[in-house]
C-alpha positions in Angstrom: 103.1 78.2 99.1 103.3 81.5 101.2 106.7 82.0 102.2 106.8 83.7 105.2 108.9 86.7 104.4 105.7 87.6 102.5 103.4 87.2 105.7 103.2 90.4 107.3 104.1 90.1 111.4 100.8 90.3 112.4 98.5 88.7 110.1 96.7 87.0 112.5 95.0 90.1 113.8 94.7 91.6 110.5 92.4 88.3 109.8 90.5 89.1 112.0 90.0 93.1 111.5 89.1 91.1 107.8 86.9 88.7 109.0 84.6 91.7 111.2 83.9 93.5 107.9 81.5 90.4 106.6 83.1 91.6 103.2 85.1 88.9 102.3 82.7 86.1 98.9 80.0 89.5 98.8 78.2 89.8 96.2 79.6 92.5 93.7 78.6 96.1 94.1 77.9 99.0 91.9 80.1 101.1 94.3 83.2 99.1 94.4 82.7 98.1 90.6 82.9 102.0 90.0 86.1 102.4 91.4 87.5 100.1 89.5 86.9 101.0 86.6 87.1 104.6 87.1 90.9 103.0 88.8 91.3 101.2 84.8 90.5 104.8 83.2 92.6 107.4 85.0 96.1 105.0 84.6 94.9 104.3 81.4 95.7 99.8 82.3 93.3 96.7 80.9 92.5 95.0 84.3 91.8 96.9 87.5 91.2 95.4 91.2 90.0 95.7 94.7 91.4 92.2 96.4 91.5 91.2 99.7 94.3 88.7 100.8 92.4 86.2 103.1 94.1 83.6 105.3 95.7 81.1 101.4 93.8 83.1 98.9 93.7 86.7 97.6 89.9 87.4 96.8 88.9 89.9 94.3 85.8 92.2 95.2 85.4 94.2 92.5 87.6 93.4 88.3 87.9 95.3 85.2 89.3 92.8 82.6 90.3 89.4 83.9 87.3 86.8 84.7 88.8 85.1 88.1 87.7 85.2 91.7 90.3 84.5 93.4 93.9 83.6 93.3 96.1 81.7 96.0 97.8 84.0 98.2 100.8 82.0 96.9 100.2 83.9 93.1 98.2 87.2 93.9 100.9 90.3 93.9 99.1 92.3 96.4 100.7 90.4 99.1 103.4 92.3 98.6 101.2 95.6 98.9 101.0 94.4 102.3 103.7 94.7 104.0 103.9 98.6 103.4 101.6 101.4 104.1 103.2 102.6 100.9 101.7 101.5 97.0 104.4 99.4 95.1 105.0 99.7 92.0 106.5 97.3 89.5 107.3 98.6 85.8 108.3 94.9 84.3 107.2 91.6 86.4 108.9 90.3 83.9 112.6 91.4 85.5 111.5 91.8 89.1 113.1 88.1 90.8 109.1 87.9 93.1 106.7 87.8 90.2 109.2 87.2 87.2 108.0 82.8 87.7 104.3 84.0 88.4 102.1 82.0 86.5 99.8 85.3 85.8 102.6 86.9 84.2 104.1 83.6 82.3 101.1 81.7 81.1 97.3 84.4 80.8 96.5 87.1 81.2 100.6 88.1 80.5 101.6 90.0 83.4 104.1 93.3 82.1 103.4 96.2 84.9 101.6 96.3 88.7 100.8 98.9 90.7 98.8 98.8 94.0 98.3 101.0 97.1 97.4 99.1 100.2 93.4 99.1 101.0 93.8 100.1 105.1 91.8 99.9 108.2 91.0 102.4 110.6 92.9 100.4 112.7 96.5 100.9 110.4 95.5 96.8 109.5 96.3 96.1 105.2 93.7 94.1 104.4 94.0 94.4 100.5 94.9 96.4 98.0 
């Protein structure tokens, strides 16, 4: 379940802005996949993704190293990233109370490190990470 503390105050307007881009559930695109591969390479990490936070889910527009296309918003690390305009880095997810019980930390794929930067539109809405 999504807790109130991980929902931005302006979430209704944020979701309206997200929908104007008509990107949710769109087909894969080479340009996004190139960015994701580059991020994985530069950061030397096995997984990288471009995600958008919808009302009840995190949808993956592009991904490297993981086969899922969406997760419940309650399981999304990015739900914390969209709370601020700055990047979020979590050196050890097992030691961070926000993530230590997360199914992606406790089980497969065993995420230990997280870094995300918010995707901010021209009106300042943080749409994903």
